[in-house]
Residue frames relative to the residue before (quaternion, step in Angstrom):
aa qw qx qy qz dx dy dz
M 1.0000 0.0000 0.0000 0.0000 0.00 0.00 0.00
S 0.0209 0.8078 -0.5880 0.0357 3.65 -0.95 0.79
T 0.2403 -0.7419 0.6003 0.1773 3.56 -1.16 0.58
A 0.5499 0.6246 -0.3799 0.4039 3.59 1.27 0.23
S 0.4076 -0.6653 0.5697 0.2581 3.53 -1.34 0.48
L 0.6561 -0.4882 0.3717 0.4394 3.59 -1.23 0.28
N 0.8317 0.1992 -0.1940 0.4806 3.53 -1.13 0.93
T 0.5286 0.5856 -0.4223 0.4464 3.56 1.29 0.26
P 0.4490 -0.6646 0.5080 0.3142 3.66 -0.84 0.79
T 0.0772 -0.8111 0.5785 0.0387 3.55 -1.05 0.65
F 0.1455 -0.6993 0.6820 0.1571 3.47 -1.46 0.27
T 0.4015 -0.7070 0.5112 0.2787 3.59 -1.18 0.23
L 0.1199 -0.7581 0.6397 0.0407 3.51 -1.06 0.92
D 0.8199 -0.1338 0.0322 0.5557 3.55 -0.39 1.29
G 0.7390 -0.4419 0.2095 0.4634 3.54 1.01 0.86
V 0.6295 0.5064 -0.3390 0.4821 3.57 1.32 0.02
E 0.3886 -0.7295 0.5005 0.2576 3.60 -0.84 0.89
I 0.1165 -0.7958 0.5939 0.0215 3.51 -0.83 1.05
G 0.3236 -0.7506 0.5486 0.1757 3.59 -0.76 1.05
F 0.0032 0.8001 -0.5999 0.0077 3.58 -1.12 0.66
V 0.3287 -0.6998 0.5867 0.2408 3.50 -1.36 0.21
A 0.6774 -0.5080 0.3303 0.4171 3.57 -1.14 0.54
G 0.7744 0.3254 -0.2744 0.4681 3.55 -1.03 0.86
Q 0.5717 0.5918 -0.3937 0.4098 3.64 1.16 -0.25
T 0.3690 -0.6830 0.5755 0.2574 3.49 -1.24 0.51
V 0.6771 -0.4798 0.3449 0.4386 3.53 -1.24 0.23
L 0.6658 0.5098 -0.3045 0.4518 3.59 1.03 -0.80
Q 0.6307 0.5298 -0.3256 0.4642 3.57 1.04 -0.76
A 0.6901 0.4849 -0.2837 0.4563 3.52 0.86 -1.01
A 0.6508 0.5262 -0.3031 0.4557 3.55 0.98 -0.91
T 0.6563 0.5278 -0.2959 0.4507 3.56 0.95 -0.93
R 0.6949 0.4606 -0.2729 0.4802 3.56 0.92 -0.94
A 0.6563 0.4671 -0.3175 0.5002 3.60 1.22 -0.39
G 0.5496 -0.6322 0.4017 0.3700 3.63 1.23 0.04
R 0.5412 0.6014 -0.4098 0.4213 3.61 1.21 0.33
Y 0.3528 -0.7866 0.4838 0.1509 3.58 -0.71 1.13
I 0.0225 0.7242 -0.6890 0.0188 3.51 -0.99 1.00
P 0.4365 -0.7196 0.4536 0.2930 3.64 -0.48 1.02
H 0.1522 0.7753 -0.5988 0.1315 3.59 -1.04 0.82
L 0.1966 -0.7768 0.5871 0.1147 3.55 -1.20 0.51
C 0.7709 0.3920 -0.2200 0.4513 3.66 0.80 -0.87
W 0.6047 0.5658 -0.3652 0.4253 3.58 1.24 -0.38
H 0.0293 0.7648 -0.6434 0.0152 3.54 -1.13 0.73
E 0.5443 -0.6719 0.3974 0.3073 3.54 -0.83 0.97
E 0.6230 0.5647 -0.3385 0.4224 3.63 1.14 -0.35
F 0.7922 0.2830 -0.1238 0.5264 3.60 1.19 -0.50
P 0.6249 -0.5111 0.4234 0.4112 3.54 -1.29 0.37
A 0.6167 -0.5652 0.3928 0.3820 3.59 -1.17 0.55
H 0.2955 -0.7612 0.5633 0.1264 3.50 -1.16 0.82
G 0.2084 -0.8441 0.4765 0.1308 3.61 1.13 -0.63
S 0.4406 0.7351 -0.4332 0.2790 3.60 1.10 0.50
C 0.7125 0.4830 -0.2814 0.4241 3.58 0.98 -0.79
R 0.2696 -0.8060 0.4766 0.2250 3.61 1.24 -0.49
L 0.4316 0.7261 -0.4516 0.2873 3.62 1.17 0.10
C 0.6934 0.4712 -0.2795 0.4680 3.57 1.11 -0.62
G 0.2658 0.7790 -0.5237 0.2197 3.62 1.17 0.44
V 0.0317 -0.7748 0.6309 -0.0259 3.52 -0.97 1.01
K 0.4023 -0.6941 0.5288 0.2770 3.60 -1.27 0.15
V 0.0211 0.7573 -0.6525 0.0165 3.55 -1.06 0.85
G 0.8313 -0.0130 -0.0340 0.5546 3.54 -0.56 1.08
G 0.7128 -0.4594 0.2629 0.4603 3.56 1.06 0.65
H 0.6780 0.4847 -0.2789 0.4771 3.55 1.32 -0.14
M 0.4594 -0.6763 0.5106 0.2661 3.57 -1.08 0.80
V 0.1204 0.7563 -0.6393 0.0699 3.57 -1.01 0.87
C 0.4920 -0.6396 0.4922 0.3266 3.58 -1.24 0.35
A 0.4478 -0.7053 0.4849 0.2587 3.57 -0.77 1.08
C 0.6253 0.5719 -0.3448 0.4038 3.62 1.07 -0.55
T 0.7501 0.3492 -0.1868 0.5296 3.55 1.20 -0.55
L 0.5617 0.6173 -0.3735 0.4049 3.60 1.22 -0.38
Q 0.3468 -0.7392 0.5401 0.2037 3.61 -0.59 1.11
A 0.4599 -0.6530 0.5311 0.2829 3.57 -0.94 0.93
A 0.0132 0.7909 -0.6102 0.0442 3.52 -1.10 0.88
A 0.6103 -0.5759 0.3975 0.3714 3.55 -1.06 0.63
D 0.8526 0.1399 -0.1436 0.4825 3.57 -1.02 0.93
L 0.3732 0.7055 -0.5175 0.3085 3.61 1.18 0.29
E 0.1946 -0.7649 0.6019 0.1217 3.59 -0.98 0.83
V 0.0384 -0.8285 0.5573 -0.0378 3.59 -0.44 1.25
E 0.1903 -0.7573 0.6178 0.0928 3.51 -1.06 0.89
S 0.0269 0.8192 -0.5722 0.0282 3.59 -0.82 0.92
N 0.7928 0.3154 -0.1593 0.4965 3.55 0.65 -1.13
T 0.3202 0.7244 -0.5390 0.2867 3.53 0.44 1.34
D 0.6475 -0.5196 0.3800 0.4079 3.59 -1.23 0.38
E 0.6455 0.5269 -0.3273 0.4455 3.58 1.00 -0.80
L 0.7202 0.4387 -0.2701 0.4648 3.58 0.72 -0.96
N 0.6520 0.5015 -0.3243 0.4671 3.59 0.94 -0.71
G 0.6207 0.5282 -0.3463 0.4645 3.58 1.12 -0.65
Q 0.6340 0.5092 -0.3224 0.4845 3.60 1.06 -0.76
R 0.6426 0.5214 -0.3218 0.4601 3.62 0.95 -0.76
K 0.6447 0.5352 -0.3140 0.4464 3.51 1.02 -0.89
K 0.6504 0.4967 -0.3142 0.4812 3.63 1.06 -0.71
L 0.6254 0.5235 -0.3393 0.4686 3.60 1.03 -0.72
L 0.6519 0.5049 -0.3106 0.4729 3.58 1.01 -0.77
Q 0.6312 0.5336 -0.3256 0.4592 3.55 1.00 -0.85
M 0.6484 0.5074 -0.3157 0.4716 3.61 1.03 -0.78
L 0.6343 0.5321 -0.3237 0.4581 3.57 1.01 -0.86
F 0.6743 0.5045 -0.3126 0.4394 3.61 0.93 -0.83
I 0.7241 0.4259 -0.2747 0.4679 3.61 0.97 -0.73
E 0.6004 0.5595 -0.3653 0.4394 3.62 1.19 -0.29
G 0.7584 0.2471 -0.1692 0.5789 3.58 1.26 -0.31
N 0.5160 -0.6076 0.4885 0.3549 3.51 -1.31 -0.04
H 0.0958 0.8169 -0.5535 0.1306 3.58 0.09 1.36
F 0.0857 0.7833 -0.6032 0.1235 3.55 -0.03 1.33
C 0.2898 -0.8414 0.4267 0.1613 3.52 0.30 1.29
P 0.6593 0.5375 -0.3368 0.4038 3.67 0.77 -0.96
S 0.7637 0.3615 -0.1979 0.4969 3.65 1.03 -0.71
C 0.5706 0.6124 -0.3796 0.3941 3.61 1.23 0.06
E 0.5407 -0.6558 0.4516 0.2713 3.49 -1.00 0.93
K 0.6747 0.5088 -0.2746 0.4588 3.52 1.21 -0.64
S 0.4131 0.7341 -0.4598 0.2812 3.62 1.22 -0.20
G 0.7715 0.2927 -0.2452 0.5090 3.52 -0.84 1.02
N 0.7616 0.2139 -0.1384 0.5958 3.56 1.31 -0.34
C 0.4850 0.6528 -0.4149 0.4080 3.54 1.30 0.52
L 0.4291 -0.7118 0.4991 0.2452 3.57 -0.76 1.08
L 0.6262 0.5336 -0.3408 0.4550 3.62 0.99 -0.78
Q 0.6695 0.4819 -0.3015 0.4782 3.63 0.80 -0.92
A 0.6956 0.4736 -0.3013 0.4483 3.60 0.77 -0.99
T 0.6499 0.4968 -0.3402 0.4637 3.67 0.98 -0.69
A 0.6056 0.5482 -0.3472 0.4606 3.60 1.06 -0.67
Y 0.6349 0.5038 -0.3285 0.4849 3.55 0.97 -0.77
A 0.6528 0.5382 -0.3046 0.4374 3.58 0.93 -0.93
M 0.7325 0.4011 -0.2200 0.5041 3.59 1.08 -0.82
G 0.5362 -0.6735 0.3937 0.3225 3.58 1.22 0.27
M 0.3312 0.7486 -0.4972 0.2875 3.62 1.24 0.59
E 0.0941 -0.8291 0.5507 0.0203 3.60 -0.56 1.13
A 0.7940 0.0468 -0.0350 0.6051 3.63 1.20 -0.29
P 0.6234 -0.5827 0.3656 0.3718 3.58 -1.16 0.54
H 0.3136 -0.7927 0.4531 0.2607 3.58 1.32 -0.52
F 0.7734 0.2884 -0.1644 0.5401 3.62 0.77 -1.08
E 0.6168 -0.5593 0.4069 0.3756 3.51 -1.31 0.34
E 0.4909 -0.6859 0.4647 0.2694 3.59 -0.86 1.05
F 0.4315 -0.6950 0.5280 0.2281 3.53 -1.17 0.76
Y 0.0768 -0.8384 0.5195 0.1460 3.52 1.13 -0.83
P 0.0445 -0.8313 0.5537 -0.0183 3.56 0.59 1.19
D 0.2567 -0.7470 0.5954 0.1473 3.53 -1.26 0.54
R 0.1571 0.7786 -0.5804 0.1793 3.51 0.17 1.34
P 0.4329 -0.7429 0.4346 0.2680 3.62 -0.41 1.14
V 0.4522 -0.6593 0.5361 0.2712 3.57 -1.05 0.79
D 0.2529 -0.7530 0.5862 0.1593 3.55 -1.02 0.82
A 0.0219 0.8042 -0.5905 0.0641 3.59 -0.40 1.27
S 0.3426 0.7991 -0.4450 0.2147 3.56 1.27 0.40
H 0.6501 0.5254 -0.3179 0.4474 3.56 1.15 -0.67
P 0.5300 -0.6675 0.4068 0.3286 3.67 -0.90 0.78
D 0.8071 0.2961 -0.1518 0.4878 3.60 1.03 -0.53
I 0.7780 0.3137 -0.1454 0.5246 3.60 1.14 -0.45
L 0.2314 -0.7602 0.5998 0.0937 3.55 -1.08 0.92
L 0.1248 -0.7757 0.6130 0.0833 3.62 -0.96 0.78
D 0.0561 -0.7486 0.6606 0.0096 3.59 -0.83 1.13
F 0.2525 -0.8093 0.5191 0.1085 3.56 -0.09 1.40
N 0.5901 0.6129 -0.3808 0.3622 3.60 1.10 -0.51
R 0.6892 0.4608 -0.2921 0.4768 3.62 1.21 -0.22
C 0.4555 0.7218 -0.4432 0.2741 3.57 1.22 -0.08
I 0.2100 -0.7723 0.5908 0.1022 3.60 -1.03 0.91
L 0.4590 -0.7264 0.4183 0.2945 3.62 1.28 0.29
C 0.2587 0.7665 -0.5430 0.2251 3.60 0.96 0.81
A 0.3221 -0.7866 0.4647 0.2480 3.61 1.26 -0.39
L 0.3402 0.7636 -0.4951 0.2367 3.57 1.13 0.30
C 0.6533 0.5078 -0.3004 0.4743 3.56 1.07 -0.84
V 0.5970 0.5624 -0.3485 0.4537 3.56 1.12 -0.73
R 0.7046 0.4747 -0.2506 0.4641 3.55 0.84 -1.06
A 0.6493 0.5211 -0.3162 0.4549 3.61 1.01 -0.88
S 0.7067 0.4769 -0.2825 0.4396 3.52 0.86 -0.94
R 0.6740 0.4868 -0.2814 0.4791 3.55 1.16 -0.69
D 0.8111 0.3629 -0.1510 0.4331 3.50 0.73 -1.17
V 0.7355 0.3516 -0.2206 0.5355 3.60 1.20 -0.55
D 0.7627 0.3827 -0.2012 0.4810 3.58 0.76 -1.03
N 0.2691 -0.7903 0.5010 0.2280 3.59 1.23 -0.49
K 0.5385 0.6359 -0.3937 0.3882 3.55 1.04 0.79
S 0.1770 -0.8180 0.5271 0.1472 3.63 1.14 -0.56
V 0.1050 0.8207 -0.5467 0.1286 3.56 0.85 1.04
F 0.8214 0.2825 -0.1100 0.4831 3.60 0.91 -0.89
A 0.0581 -0.7696 0.6351 0.0328 3.54 -1.30 0.42
I 0.3179 -0.6944 0.5950 0.2502 3.56 -1.28 0.21
G 0.0061 -0.8226 0.5677 -0.0320 3.57 -0.73 1.08
G 0.6871 0.4784 -0.3511 0.4192 3.56 -1.28 0.32
R 0.3191 -0.7443 0.5520 0.1987 3.61 -1.26 0.09
G 0.8411 0.1842 -0.1267 0.4925 3.50 -1.18 0.55
I 0.8315 -0.1421 0.1327 0.5203 3.54 -0.94 -0.90
S 0.6405 0.5256 -0.3211 0.4587 3.58 1.28 -0.31
S 0.4481 0.6779 -0.4743 0.3387 3.64 1.28 0.00
R 0.0644 0.8004 -0.5885 0.0942 3.50 -1.08 0.89
L 0.5386 -0.5885 0.4855 0.3576 3.55 -1.25 0.30
L 0.1147 -0.7850 0.6079 0.0326 3.59 -0.98 0.98
V 0.3402 -0.6853 0.6057 0.2186 3.46 -1.37 0.51
N 0.3518 -0.7547 0.5240 0.1790 3.56 -0.82 1.07
S 0.4503 0.6097 -0.5418 0.3633 3.57 0.11 1.28
E 0.6769 -0.5276 0.3374 0.3868 3.52 -1.27 0.49
S 0.7178 0.4052 -0.2329 0.5161 3.54 1.10 -0.72
G 0.4343 -0.7025 0.4564 0.3310 3.59 1.24 -0.32
T 0.6305 0.5179 -0.3436 0.4650 3.58 1.26 0.30
L 0.5985 -0.6061 0.3852 0.3549 3.59 -1.09 0.65
A 0.5732 0.6132 -0.3992 0.3688 3.65 1.07 -0.56
D 0.7177 0.4257 -0.2421 0.4950 3.56 1.14 -0.64
T 0.5757 0.5123 -0.4195 0.4797 3.56 1.06 0.82
D 0.4762 -0.6618 0.4834 0.3187 3.62 -1.21 0.09
M 0.2915 0.7660 -0.5155 0.2499 3.59 1.16 0.57
T 0.0812 -0.7813 0.6182 0.0280 3.56 -1.16 0.82
L 0.6379 -0.5210 0.3880 0.4137 3.56 -1.25 0.17
Q 0.6034 0.5665 -0.3540 0.4355 3.58 1.25 -0.34
D 0.5302 0.6397 -0.4141 0.3718 3.65 1.22 -0.39
R 0.5607 -0.5967 0.4563 0.3483 3.55 -1.16 0.61
A 0.6034 0.5680 -0.3573 0.4308 3.58 1.09 -0.66
A 0.6248 0.5787 -0.3388 0.4000 3.60 1.11 -0.53
T 0.7744 0.3324 -0.1559 0.5153 3.60 1.19 -0.48
I 0.5947 0.6356 -0.3524 0.3437 3.61 1.21 -0.19
C 0.4984 0.6872 -0.4218 0.3185 3.60 1.16 -0.44
P 0.3341 -0.7765 0.4984 0.1925 3.62 -0.66 1.05
V 0.7219 0.3262 -0.2322 0.5644 3.60 1.29 -0.13
G 0.6824 -0.5386 0.3241 0.3729 3.59 -1.13 -0.43
V 0.2817 0.7839 -0.5072 0.2212 3.55 0.95 0.85
I 0.7940 0.2064 -0.1031 0.5625 3.58 0.79 -1.01
L 0.0775 0.8222 -0.5491 0.1285 3.54 -0.45 1.29
P 0.4542 -0.6668 0.5124 0.2940 3.55 -1.03 0.78
K 0.4274 -0.6852 0.5183 0.2815 3.59 -1.03 0.75
R 0.8377 0.2632 -0.1883 0.4399 3.50 -1.37 0.45
R 0.6727 0.4699 -0.3162 0.4760 3.56 1.16 0.47
G 0.2478 0.8255 -0.4808 0.1612 3.57 1.26 0.41
F 0.8642 0.0075 -0.0391 0.5017 3.55 -0.98 1.04
A 0.1821 0.7899 -0.5581 0.1774 3.57 1.01 0.85
I 0.7029 0.2686 -0.2121 0.6235 3.57 1.20 -0.55
P 0.4250 -0.7394 0.4558 0.2547 3.64 -0.50 1.16
I 0.5777 -0.5483 0.4819 0.3652 3.54 -1.24 0.62
G 0.7172 0.3962 -0.3096 0.4824 3.57 -0.86 0.90
Q 0.7478 0.3378 -0.1824 0.5417 3.55 1.29 -0.44
R 0.4902 0.6694 -0.4164 0.3718 3.57 1.28 0.29
R 0.7674 -0.4347 0.2183 0.4177 3.52 -1.30 0.49
F 0.7802 0.3402 -0.1916 0.4887 3.58 0.69 -1.11
D 0.4934 0.6011 -0.4395 0.4496 3.58 1.31 0.04
L 0.7503 0.4392 -0.1810 0.4598 3.49 1.03 -0.91
Q 0.8053 0.0454 0.0110 0.5911 3.52 1.15 -0.66
P 0.4843 -0.6803 0.4603 0.3014 3.65 -0.76 0.89
V 0.5812 -0.5784 0.4329 0.3745 3.62 -1.12 0.57
S 0.6352 0.5507 -0.3431 0.4190 3.64 1.06 -0.47
E 0.7048 0.3629 -0.2441 0.5586 3.54 1.37 -0.03
P 0.1567 -0.8532 0.4906 0.0826 3.57 0.50 1.24
G 0.2342 -0.7623 0.5866 0.1411 3.54 -0.98 0.85
P 0.7575 -0.3227 0.2454 0.5117 3.60 -1.22 -0.33
G 0.7832 0.1597 -0.1644 0.5780 3.64 -0.78 0.95
E 0.2397 -0.8499 0.4486 0.1378 3.51 0.31 1.30
R 0.7916 0.1906 -0.0764 0.5755 3.58 1.16 -0.63
P 0.6513 -0.5174 0.3587 0.4237 3.64 -1.16 0.35
C-alpha cells in the first residue's frame, strides 16, 4: 500500500509508503497523507516545537520526534507499536495529573486534543497521583477567561500571539514542575494586554485554557469535533 504518486520520493511509516516533498517532516508528510501520529504541541501553521514528545517514533532503533525529523527517501519509521503507544499513554497520564483535567465539567470536552488523544491511546485512568495545582483563574479580561490549571505547556498560544498577532501576550516561565503559562503585562493579568477574541491566540489552545466568556456549551456535548470523529481520523483542517 502507498500514498505516493509516481516519481515522488517516499519513506515507510509502519510499512506504508508515504510520499513527501522536500522540506517536509515525517509528521507533516504523514498528516497530509491521512496517517495519524499522536501529537499535542505540533500545529501545521508553525515550525515544530518538540516539547510534548508525544510524536516520538523509532528510526533504526532510535527514538526521534516525528515533528522535527526531516522526511528522507527510504527512511523506515515505526510509530504504531505497543511500545511507543505505551510510552505515549504514560506521557498523557502525567499530563493529566499535572493539571486539573476534569473532562465532564470542562467546556472544551469533545473538542479537546488532550482528551481525544487519551482516548486514542486507550487511557482509562490517570494512574499516577494527581498534583491538584492551585493556579488562580484569570477572569480579568472582559471577553476571555484563562484557566491556567489546564495548561499542557504546548506553547501554541505563545507562538500564535508572537508570530501571527504580533502582540506577544503570553510566555512560558519557571522550570520543571514549576513551569507555567504567564501573561506579559505589568500586572500579570490579561486585562492589561491588547488581546482580543479575534486574535489567533484566542482560538489555538488545544485544551481548555483560553475560553471566550458568555459562550459556554454553545455547541452541545455530543456534537463536537471529537465526539463525531476520533482524532486518529483527521478531517479537513487537521487542527482548530
